N, C-alpha and C positions, 0 to 999 in steps of 0.2 A: 714450421710446424704449427698446426692449428691447436688451440687450447680447448676447443669445444668439439664434441662429437657431431657428425653431420646429422641432419634431420632425417627422420623416418627409420631410425634404428632402435625402436623400443624393444626391450627384452621381456616386458610383462604384458604383451598385448594378446594373450591367449586365454580363453575361458570356454568351458563346455556348456552346452545348453542344458537346462533342467529336464529331467526325465519323467517327472510327475508319477512316481511309483507309490504304491500303498493300497490300502483298502478303499474302494470307491463306494460300496454299499455295505452298511454295517449290519450288525446282528438285530433281527427283528424288523428290518425294513423290507419293503416289497420290491422284488426285482422282476422285470419283464423279460420276455424271451430275447436272448442275445445281449443282455446288459452286461457290462464289464463289472465283475465283482472285486477282483484284486489284480493289480499290475505289479509284477515282481521280477527279480533276477534270481533264477533258480527256483526250486519248489519249497519255499518256506512254508507256504500253505498248500495243502494237497486238495485235489478235487474230490467231492463226495457225490451224493445223489443229485441227479439233474444238473450237474456242473461239468462243463467241458474245459479242456486246457489247450491253449494255442501253442504254436511252436516257440514263442518267446516266453512261455510259462504264464501267460495271462489266463486267469480263470474267468469264465463267463457262464451265464445262466442258459440252460437248454430249455427250460420251461418257466412259466410265470409262477411265482410263489414267494413265500417268506424266506428270508435268508437266516441260516443258523450256523454259528461257529461252534465247533466242538473239538475236544482233544482225544487222541487215541494213542494207545501204547503200540509202538512198532518195534520189532526185533530186527537188528541188522545182521549181516552175514557173519559177524564175529561174536554173536550172541549178546551184544550190548543193547540195552533197552532205552529207547528215547520216546519222548512225548511229541507227537506231531499234531499241528493244527489242521483241521479239516473243515471245509465249508460245504454246506448242503443247501439246496433250494427245495422247500417242502410246501 
């Protein structure tokens, strides 16, 4: 019987790559056409004026302008009220 485990059988050799999520262009900064504003999982931040949303919920600028973050009251289907963040390019 061997007293040592054979080589190459590491149990902790897994790690996922970083996803680099978050706000890329902040409030008051200038965004160009097509610039990524927010990378996110799900719609934590909603698109506003002149902002498009990709299929992975990435928000990007449709026009050149200044970035603004605002909050808006939204009513859910069960009549609960939540504050949602919205990004605009003005």
